[in-house]
C-alpha positions as CSV (number, residue, x, y, z in Angstrom):
1,M,170.5,87.5,106.4
2,V,169.7,86.1,109.5
3,L,167.8,83.8,107.9
4,L,171.0,82.5,105.8
5,L,173.1,82.2,108.7
6,L,171.0,80.0,110.7
7,F,170.4,78.1,107.9
8,A,173.7,78.1,107.2
9,S,174.6,76.9,110.8
10,V,172.1,74.7,111.3
11,M,173.0,72.9,108.0
12,K,176.4,72.4,109.3
13,A,175.8,71.0,112.4
14,D,176.5,67.9,111.8
15,G,180.2,68.4,110.3
16,T,178.5,68.2,107.0
17,V,176.5,70.3,104.1
18,K,173.7,68.2,103.0
19,K,172.9,68.0,99.6
20,T,169.0,66.8,100.8
21,E,169.4,70.0,103.1
22,L,170.2,71.9,100.1
23,N,167.1,71.5,98.7
24,V,164.9,72.3,101.1
25,V,167.2,76.2,101.6
26,K,166.7,76.0,98.0
27,Q,162.5,75.6,97.8
28,F,161.7,78.0,100.9
29,L,164.3,80.5,99.0
30,V,163.0,79.8,95.2
31,R,158.7,80.6,97.1
32,T,159.9,82.9,99.3
33,F,162.1,85.5,97.1
34,G,161.5,83.9,93.4
35,E,163.9,82.2,91.5
36,E,165.6,85.3,90.7
37,G,165.9,85.9,94.4
38,A,166.9,82.9,95.0
39,L,170.0,82.5,93.6
40,E,171.4,85.5,94.5
41,A,171.0,84.7,98.9
42,L,172.5,80.4,97.8
43,Q,175.6,82.6,96.6
44,L,175.1,84.2,99.7
45,L,174.4,81.7,101.8
46,K,177.3,79.4,99.9
47,E,179.8,82.7,101.6
48,F,178.0,81.3,105.0
49,L,179.2,78.0,105.1
50,K,182.8,78.6,105.4
51,Q,182.5,80.8,108.2
52,N,181.1,80.0,111.8
53,Y,178.5,82.1,113.2
54,N,177.7,82.9,117.4
55,V,173.9,81.3,116.4
56,A,172.5,83.1,120.0
57,E,173.7,86.6,118.5
58,I,172.3,85.7,115.1
59,S,168.9,84.7,116.7
60,Q,168.9,87.4,118.8
61,Q,168.7,89.6,116.0
62,A,166.9,87.5,114.1
63,S,164.4,88.1,117.1
64,L,164.2,91.9,116.4
65,Y,162.9,91.1,112.4
66,F,160.3,88.3,113.0
67,N,156.8,88.8,115.0
68,Y,156.5,85.8,117.0
69,S,154.4,83.7,114.1
70,Q,157.5,84.4,111.9
71,R,159.7,82.9,114.8
72,T,157.8,79.7,115.1
73,E,157.9,79.5,111.9
74,L,161.4,79.6,111.7
75,V,161.8,77.4,114.1
76,H,160.2,75.0,112.5
77,L,161.9,75.1,109.0
78,L,165.3,74.6,110.8
79,F,164.1,71.2,112.0
80,M,163.1,70.6,108.0
81,I,166.2,71.2,107.2
82,A,168.3,69.3,109.9
83,A,166.3,66.6,108.7
84,A,166.0,66.3,104.9
85,D,168.3,63.4,105.2
86,G,166.6,61.3,107.9
87,L,168.6,62.3,110.8
88,V,168.6,64.9,113.5
89,S,171.0,64.9,115.2
90,E,172.1,66.1,118.6
91,S,174.5,68.9,117.6
92,E,171.7,70.0,114.6
93,I,169.3,69.9,118.5
94,N,172.0,71.6,120.0
95,V,172.0,74.9,117.4
96,I,168.4,74.9,116.7
97,H,168.0,74.7,120.8
98,T,170.3,78.0,121.0
99,A,168.8,80.0,118.1
100,A,165.1,78.6,120.0
101,R,165.7,79.9,123.0
102,N,166.4,83.7,121.7
103,L,162.9,82.9,119.4
104,I,159.7,81.4,120.7
105,S,159.0,79.7,124.2
106,Q,160.3,77.0,125.6
107,S,157.1,75.0,125.4
108,D,156.6,76.3,122.1
109,F,160.6,74.6,121.5
110,E,159.1,71.0,123.2
111,S,155.8,71.3,121.2
112,I,157.7,71.0,118.0
């Protein structure tokens, strides 16, 4: 669930959720959870997109569930979602940076 909350936060950071962003998330969910699991996750994501969340708290929870390598991959994925429309906005970077503070080192964030 923390993954979906972070995905939703990045997707709506610039004020609009784009189909290209949704496609990146959908591809990840299908690869990770299969078709059926992805459909369930997408239903949850749809609800999460209607609300606002504290990204720092969510990422702090995520840091408890994932090892460092997985957290680094998560930050990469958040950037992939943000870049899906061809432009990473300042608001998207801010959301990702807020999450990354609890997930990875500053130097790893900068290298991404």
